[in-house]
C-alpha positions as CSV (number, residue, x, y, z in Angstrom):
1,X,126.2,32.0,86.7
2,X,126.9,29.4,89.3
3,X,127.8,25.9,88.4
4,X,125.6,23.5,90.5
5,X,128.3,20.8,90.3
6,X,131.1,22.9,91.5
7,X,132.4,21.9,95.0
8,X,131.3,24.1,97.9
9,X,134.2,26.1,99.4
10,X,135.1,25.4,103.0
11,X,133.1,27.4,105.4
12,X,130.3,28.1,103.0
13,X,126.9,26.5,103.2
14,X,125.8,24.2,100.4
15,X,123.1,25.4,98.0
16,X,121.2,22.2,98.5
17,X,119.8,22.3,102.1
18,X,119.1,18.6,101.9
19,X,122.7,17.6,101.1
20,X,124.9,16.0,104.0
21,X,127.4,18.2,105.8
22,X,130.6,16.2,104.9
23,X,133.0,18.6,106.6
24,X,131.1,18.5,109.9
25,X,131.0,14.7,109.8
26,X,134.8,14.6,109.2
27,X,135.5,16.9,112.1
28,X,133.3,14.8,114.4
29,X,135.1,11.7,113.3
30,X,138.5,13.2,113.8
31,X,137.5,14.4,117.2
32,X,136.2,10.9,118.1
33,X,139.4,9.4,116.9
34,X,141.4,11.8,119.0
35,X,139.3,11.0,122.0
36,X,139.7,7.3,121.4
37,X,143.5,7.7,121.1
38,X,143.6,9.8,124.3
39,X,141.5,7.3,126.1
40,X,143.7,4.5,125.0
41,X,146.8,6.4,125.9
42,X,145.4,7.1,129.4
43,X,144.4,3.5,129.7
44,X,147.9,2.4,128.7
45,X,149.4,4.7,131.3
46,X,147.1,3.4,134.0
47,X,148.0,-0.2,132.9
48,X,151.7,0.6,133.0
49,X,151.5,2.1,136.5
50,X,149.3,-0.8,137.7
51,X,151.8,-3.3,136.3
52,X,154.7,-1.5,138.0
53,X,152.9,-1.4,141.3
54,X,152.0,-5.1,141.0
55,X,155.6,-6.0,140.3
56,X,156.8,-3.9,143.3
57,X,154.2,-5.5,145.6
58,X,155.1,-8.9,144.3
59,X,158.8,-8.4,144.8
60,X,158.1,-7.1,148.4
61,X,156.0,-10.1,149.2
62,X,158.6,-12.5,147.8
63,X,161.3,-10.8,149.8
64,X,159.2,-11.0,153.0
65,X,158.5,-14.7,152.3
66,X,162.2,-15.4,151.8
67,X,163.1,-13.6,155.0
68,X,160.4,-15.5,156.8
69,X,161.7,-18.8,155.5
70,X,165.2,-18.0,156.7
71,X,164.0,-17.0,160.1
72,X,162.0,-20.2,160.3
73,X,165.0,-22.2,159.2
74,X,167.3,-20.7,161.8
75,X,164.7,-21.1,164.5
76,X,164.3,-24.8,163.5
77,X,168.1,-25.2,163.5
78,X,168.5,-23.8,167.0
79,X,165.6,-25.9,168.3
80,X,167.2,-29.0,166.6
81,X,170.5,-28.2,168.2
82,X,169.0,-27.8,171.7
83,X,167.0,-31.0,171.3
84,X,170.2,-32.8,170.1
85,X,172.0,-31.6,173.2
86,X,169.2,-32.6,175.5
87,X,169.0,-36.0,173.8
88,X,172.7,-36.6,174.1
89,X,172.7,-35.7,177.8
90,X,169.7,-37.8,178.5
91,X,171.1,-40.8,176.6
92,X,174.4,-40.5,178.4
93,X,172.7,-40.2,181.8
94,X,170.4,-43.1,181.0
95,X,173.3,-45.2,179.7
96,X,175.4,-44.5,182.8
97,X,172.5,-45.3,185.1
98,X,171.6,-48.5,183.4
99,X,172.6,-51.6,185.4
100,X,175.0,-54.0,183.7
101,X,176.6,-57.3,184.4
102,X,180.0,-57.7,186.1
103,X,182.7,-55.7,184.3
104,X,185.8,-53.6,184.7
105,X,185.0,-49.9,184.6
106,X,187.5,-47.6,182.8
107,X,188.0,-43.8,182.9
108,X,190.6,-42.3,180.6
109,X,192.9,-39.5,181.8
110,X,194.7,-38.3,178.6
111,X,196.3,-35.1,177.6
112,X,196.9,-32.0,179.8
113,X,195.1,-31.9,183.1
114,X,193.5,-28.5,183.2
115,X,190.2,-26.8,183.7
116,X,188.1,-27.0,180.6
117,X,190.1,-29.9,179.1
118,X,189.0,-33.5,178.6
119,X,191.1,-34.4,181.7
120,X,189.6,-31.7,183.9
121,X,188.4,-32.6,187.4
122,X,184.8,-31.8,186.4
123,X,184.9,-34.4,183.6
124,X,187.0,-37.1,185.3
125,X,185.1,-37.0,188.6
126,X,181.7,-37.2,186.9
127,X,182.9,-40.2,184.9
128,X,184.3,-41.9,188.1
129,X,181.0,-41.3,189.9
130,X,179.1,-43.1,187.1
131,X,181.5,-46.0,187.2
132,X,181.3,-46.4,191.0
133,X,177.5,-46.1,191.0
134,X,177.0,-48.9,188.5
135,X,176.3,-52.1,190.5
136,X,178.0,-54.2,187.8
137,X,181.4,-52.5,188.0
138,X,183.8,-54.6,190.0
139,X,186.6,-52.1,190.0
140,X,187.7,-48.8,188.4
141,X,190.7,-48.5,186.2
142,X,192.2,-45.1,185.5
143,X,193.8,-45.4,182.1
144,X,196.5,-42.7,182.2
145,X,198.5,-41.1,179.4
146,X,199.3,-37.5,180.5
147,X,202.4,-35.3,181.0
148,X,200.7,-33.4,183.9
149,X,199.1,-30.1,184.3
150,X,197.3,-28.2,187.1
151,X,198.0,-29.2,190.7
152,X,194.5,-27.9,191.6
153,X,192.7,-30.2,189.2
154,X,194.9,-33.1,190.1
155,X,194.3,-32.5,193.8
156,X,190.5,-32.5,193.3
157,X,190.6,-35.8,191.4
158,X,192.9,-37.4,194.0
159,X,190.6,-36.4,196.9
160,X,187.5,-37.7,195.0
161,X,189.3,-41.1,194.3
162,X,189.9,-41.5,198.1
163,X,186.3,-40.5,198.9
164,X,184.6,-42.7,196.3
165,X,186.7,-45.7,197.2
166,X,185.6,-45.4,200.8
167,X,182.0,-44.8,199.9
168,X,181.5,-47.6,197.5
169,X,184.1,-50.1,198.7
170,X,185.5,-50.8,195.2
171,X,189.2,-50.8,194.3
172,X,190.9,-48.4,192.0
173,X,193.8,-49.3,189.7
174,X,195.9,-46.9,187.6
175,X,197.2,-48.3,184.3
176,X,199.9,-46.2,182.6
177,X,200.2,-46.2,178.9
178,X,202.9,-43.8,177.5
179,X,203.3,-41.2,180.3
180,X,202.2,-40.7,183.9
181,X,204.2,-37.6,185.0
182,X,203.8,-34.8,187.5
183,X,200.1,-34.0,188.0
184,X,199.1,-37.3,186.3
185,X,201.2,-39.2,188.9
186,X,199.6,-37.0,191.6
187,X,196.3,-38.6,190.5
188,X,197.7,-42.1,190.2
189,X,199.1,-42.0,193.7
190,X,195.6,-42.4,195.1
191,X,195.1,-45.7,193.3
192,X,195.4,-49.0,195.2
193,X,197.9,-50.3,192.6
194,X,199.8,-48.7,189.7
195,X,200.5,-50.8,186.6
196,X,202.9,-49.6,183.9
197,X,204.6,-50.7,180.8
198,X,208.4,-51.3,181.1
199,X,209.0,-48.3,178.8
200,X,206.4,-46.0,180.3
201,X,207.6,-42.6,181.6
202,X,206.7,-42.2,185.3
203,X,207.5,-39.7,188.0
204,X,208.5,-36.0,187.6
205,X,207.4,-35.2,191.2
206,X,208.1,-31.5,191.1
207,X,206.5,-28.1,190.4
208,X,207.5,-25.4,188.0
209,X,206.5,-21.9,187.0
210,X,207.9,-20.9,183.6
211,X,208.0,-17.7,181.6
212,X,210.4,-15.4,179.7
213,X,212.3,-12.2,180.5
214,X,213.0,-9.6,177.8
215,X,214.6,-6.8,179.8
216,X,218.1,-7.3,178.3
217,X,216.9,-7.3,174.8
218,X,214.8,-4.2,175.4
219,X,217.8,-2.4,176.8
220,X,219.8,-3.2,173.7
221,X,217.0,-2.0,171.5
222,X,216.4,1.1,173.5
223,X,212.8,0.1,174.3
224,X,211.4,1.5,177.5
225,X,208.8,-0.5,179.4
226,X,206.1,1.8,180.8
227,X,204.2,-0.3,183.3
228,X,202.1,1.6,185.9
229,X,200.8,-0.3,188.8
230,X,199.1,0.3,192.2
231,X,200.8,-2.1,194.5
232,X,204.5,-2.8,194.7
233,X,204.2,-6.4,193.4
234,X,201.3,-6.0,190.9
235,X,203.7,-6.3,188.0
236,X,205.2,-9.5,189.5
237,X,206.1,-12.0,186.7
238,X,205.7,-9.4,184.0
239,X,208.1,-10.6,181.2
240,X,209.2,-7.0,180.3
241,X,210.1,-6.0,183.9
242,X,213.1,-7.2,186.0
243,X,212.4,-9.6,188.8
244,X,213.6,-8.6,192.2
245,X,215.3,-10.9,194.7
246,X,212.3,-10.6,197.0
247,X,209.9,-11.6,194.2
248,X,212.0,-14.6,193.2
249,X,212.1,-15.7,196.9
250,X,208.4,-15.4,197.2
251,X,207.8,-17.5,194.0
252,X,210.2,-20.1,195.3
253,X,208.4,-20.3,198.6
254,X,205.0,-20.8,196.9
255,X,206.4,-23.5,194.6
256,X,208.0,-25.2,197.6
257,X,204.7,-25.3,199.4
258,X,202.9,-26.9,196.5
259,X,205.8,-29.4,196.1
260,X,205.4,-30.4,199.8
261,X,201.7,-31.0,199.2
262,X,202.6,-33.2,196.2
263,X,205.2,-35.2,198.3
264,X,202.7,-35.8,201.1
265,X,200.1,-37.2,198.6
266,X,202.7,-39.6,197.1
267,X,203.8,-40.8,200.5
268,X,200.3,-41.3,201.7
269,X,199.3,-43.2,198.6
270,X,202.4,-45.4,198.2
271,X,203.1,-45.9,201.9
272,X,205.7,-48.5,202.7
273,X,206.0,-49.6,199.1
274,X,207.9,-46.4,198.3
275,X,211.7,-46.8,198.3
276,X,212.6,-43.1,198.9
277,X,215.9,-41.8,197.7
278,X,217.4,-38.2,197.3
279,X,216.2,-38.2,193.7
280,X,212.6,-39.5,194.3
281,X,211.1,-36.0,194.7
282,X,213.7,-34.1,192.7
283,X,211.5,-33.8,189.5
284,X,213.3,-36.6,187.7
285,X,211.3,-39.2,185.8
286,X,212.0,-42.9,185.1
287,X,211.0,-45.8,182.9
288,X,208.2,-48.1,184.1
289,X,210.7,-50.7,185.0
290,X,212.7,-48.3,187.1
291,X,209.4,-47.0,188.7
292,X,208.5,-50.6,189.8
293,X,212.0,-51.0,191.4
294,X,211.6,-47.6,193.2
295,X,208.2,-48.4,194.5
296,X,206.5,-45.6,192.4
297,X,204.6,-48.4,190.6
298,X,203.6,-51.9,191.5
299,X,203.7,-54.2,188.5
300,X,204.0,-54.4,184.8
301,X,200.6,-54.8,183.0
302,X,198.1,-53.2,180.7
303,X,194.3,-52.7,180.8
304,X,193.4,-56.2,179.5
305,X,195.8,-57.8,182.0
306,X,194.3,-55.9,184.9
307,X,190.7,-56.7,183.8
308,X,191.4,-60.4,183.3
309,X,193.9,-61.2,186.0
310,X,193.4,-58.6,188.8
311,X,189.7,-57.6,188.6
312,X,188.6,-61.0,187.2
313,X,186.1,-59.3,185.0
314,X,187.2,-59.3,181.3
315,X,184.3,-57.2,180.1
316,X,185.5,-53.6,180.0
317,X,183.1,-50.7,179.9
318,X,184.4,-47.2,179.2
319,X,182.8,-44.5,181.3
320,X,184.9,-41.6,180.0
321,X,183.0,-38.5,179.3
322,X,183.4,-37.4,175.7
323,X,181.7,-34.5,174.0
324,X,179.6,-35.3,171.0
325,X,179.2,-32.9,168.0
326,X,176.2,-31.1,169.6
327,X,178.0,-30.5,172.9
328,X,181.2,-29.3,171.1
329,X,179.1,-26.8,169.2
330,X,177.4,-25.6,172.4
331,X,180.7,-25.3,174.2
332,X,182.1,-23.3,171.4
333,X,179.7,-20.5,172.2
334,X,179.8,-21.1,175.9
335,X,182.1,-20.7,178.9
336,X,185.1,-22.3,177.2
337,X,185.6,-19.3,175.0
338,X,185.1,-16.9,177.9
339,X,187.7,-18.8,180.0
340,X,190.2,-18.8,177.1
341,X,189.7,-15.1,176.5
342,X,190.1,-14.3,180.2
343,X,193.3,-16.4,180.4
344,X,194.7,-14.7,177.3
345,X,194.0,-11.3,178.7
346,X,195.4,-11.9,182.1
347,X,198.5,-13.7,180.8
348,X,199.6,-15.0,184.2
349,X,202.0,-17.9,184.5
350,X,200.5,-20.3,187.0
351,X,202.2,-23.2,188.8
352,X,202.1,-26.5,187.0
353,X,203.0,-30.1,187.7
354,X,204.7,-31.2,184.5
């Protein structure tokens, strides 16, 4: 006899047709829970992928923005540099073109006289032109403190002094500070008068070409120089090759010719004031006091003395061309580097007045 209160075994139908199907409801609930978990898991996976993609996109955008900011910064920096250079050049030109009252114009010639230096012909001649063209300048004073340098650069400046004096009708005076030797004296010889300090170093009217020879050392060390040239004298002045008598004679002839050019310039500039002696053009140098006695200089005096007592215009205006910061930065990436590199590669020993 069956007990109506006994539990119905799994899989069997209940005796009461109106009773709820508890096992079916549980299965449905479990299945619903599993579907919910699955949906949540899929949603979490989608959210994780979406979050990762959003982070990657955001990082890419930030990187692009940073790169764009740096590009804009460097563009702005270069534009600012160019504008600064243009402003400096315009200011300098406007300042040199401005008319001023009566004054003594000064152009400094300091350091080595060479292409690309502060005492190059390009820089000095441009400054002299500005000084002569100013209606207020009564005379030009070349303030010199240089041991010498290139005969070519000195020759260009000397020629321009003569030309500008004739064109503008203004006198030119050279005032020597510490040193006015060799190529520097080549320039000073074109002045109407040369003023020195009694202890200044003046003269050194000569030409030299210096270098080194290592052939004896190489022989002792057993080092062989393998220099291949096309042209019998292409290796002329190579420090690791011996110099022949013919090459030495050729170099001496070339130096002698430049020396004669130097002597002619000094004689033309000093005229009858020069008291020539066997040592005058030997390359020796003298004190300022001795230079006055020899006719290489005219009087003792400094810049203030010349402006006050000779030019009669105590106000002194400096026309020397000096690079500002922007110009120095520009030149660092310009022709100065190329010229220096070319000079280093060629390695030639050029004639010098020093």
